[in-house]
N, C-alpha and C positions, 0 to 999 in steps of 0.2 A: 487538430489534436483530438482524436476520439478515444474515449476511455474504454478499455477492454474489461478490466476487473478492478475492484477496490476492496480494501480491507476496512470494513465498517467498524470493526472492534478496536482498531488502533487509536482513533481519536477519543474513544470512550475510556480506554485503559491507560493512555499516556498523555502528558503535556508535551506537545510537539514544540521543540526548541529550534530546530533547524532542519531544512530539507535539502536533498541532493537528487539530481537526475542522473541515472545510470543506464548504460546500455545493458543488454541481456544477451549472453552467448547461448544460442539455441541450435538444435539440429533441425533438418528439413521437415520431418514429420511433426515436430513440435509447433513450428510456425503454421502449418496447415491446420492443426488442431486448434490453435489459438484463433485463427481466422473464423473457425466454426463457433467460437465462443466457449471453448472448453477449458477455461483457466480459472483457478480458485486461489485467492490470496488470503483466505481467512486465518490461516495459521502461519503465514509467511513472516520471516525475519531474516536479517542479514548478520553475518559474522565475518570478522577479519581474521584470516589465517595465512601466515607466511607471506605477508605483503600483498595479498589479494582478498577481495571481498566476495563472499559466497552467499547465495540465496538458498535458504532452507525452508521447507514446509510449503513450497509452491506446488500445487497440484495441477498438472496439465495432462488431461486424459489422452490416451493413445488415439492416433488418427484412425478413423473408421476404415478408410480405403487403402491403408498402407499394405504393401505386398509382403515383403519378408523382413524388413527392418522397422521395428517399432522402438519407442523409447520407454524408459522406466518413468512412470507418472510422477513420483515424488523425489527424483534424484536432485542432488545439489547442482546448482547452476552458477557459473561465474558472472559477476557483475563487472562491467567495464567502467572504470572511473579514472580520473587523473591521479597521479601520485600524491599531490597535495591533499586532495579530498580523501584518499585512502588513509593518509596519516592522521587527518582530523577525525575520521570515523574510528580509527584504531585508538586514538587517545580518549575519545568519548566513551568507547565501549569498555575501556578499562577503569573508568570512573565509577564509583559506587552509586547505584541507583539509576544509571543511564542504560538504555537499550537502543537497538537499531531496528525498529519495526518498519515494515514495508507498507506504504499507504495505498498506492495504486499502480496499475500498469496501463499504458496508453500507446497509441500509434503516434509517431512523429515522422511524417513522411512514410517511407517504406520500412522504417525501423521500429522496434518495440522498445519502449523506455520504461524504466521502473523508478518510482519515486520512493527513495529511502529517507527516513527521518532519524534524527537523534531525539529520543523521547525519554522523559522522566516519568516513571511509573506513578499513577494516581492511586490514592488509597480510597477506601469505600466512602468516606465523607466527601472527598472531592467529587467522586462520581455522582453521589446523591445531590450535591450542590449544583453540578452541571445539569442534571435532569430537571431539578426544580427551576433553574434559570430558563431552560429551554421551554418548559411548560408555561412559565410566566410570559415569556416573549410570544408564544403561540396564542395565549389568551388575550394579550394586549393587541396583537394583530387582528384577532377575531373581532374585538370590540371596535377598533378603528374601522374595519371593513363594514361592520354593521352600521356605524354612525355615518359613514360616507354613503352607504346605500340609502339610508333614510333621508339624508340631506338632498339627494337627487330628486326625490319625489315632490 
């Protein structure tokens, strides 16, 4: 399972409550472009419409060596999920304060999978608290590493 792209803003902006693995419906030139590493998920999100889940905001640049058929870079793409999962996502999307951010895209065998989450939006205080906690953990790890380094001498 090798990661293709990730949405680094999603964990900062949302409390991740639950995650789902979805297949992605693509065209041929999109797969070739993704193999070259031309996928961006920074603004990606999912939406349930008429019983299907759609991926919006995912940017896949056109394939360089395509002959006559190219794809639109920011078109909406269908996500492939089980009906039970679609119903859970639909119920969550209709609750106030919950959203469906996309976390990452990765290879699973020959297929491309998308990790979709149910997320509750964070406010600025939560984001500041998370940054402070991360900085404290980083400082503690630095102190422990320095102590271990001195004790080896």
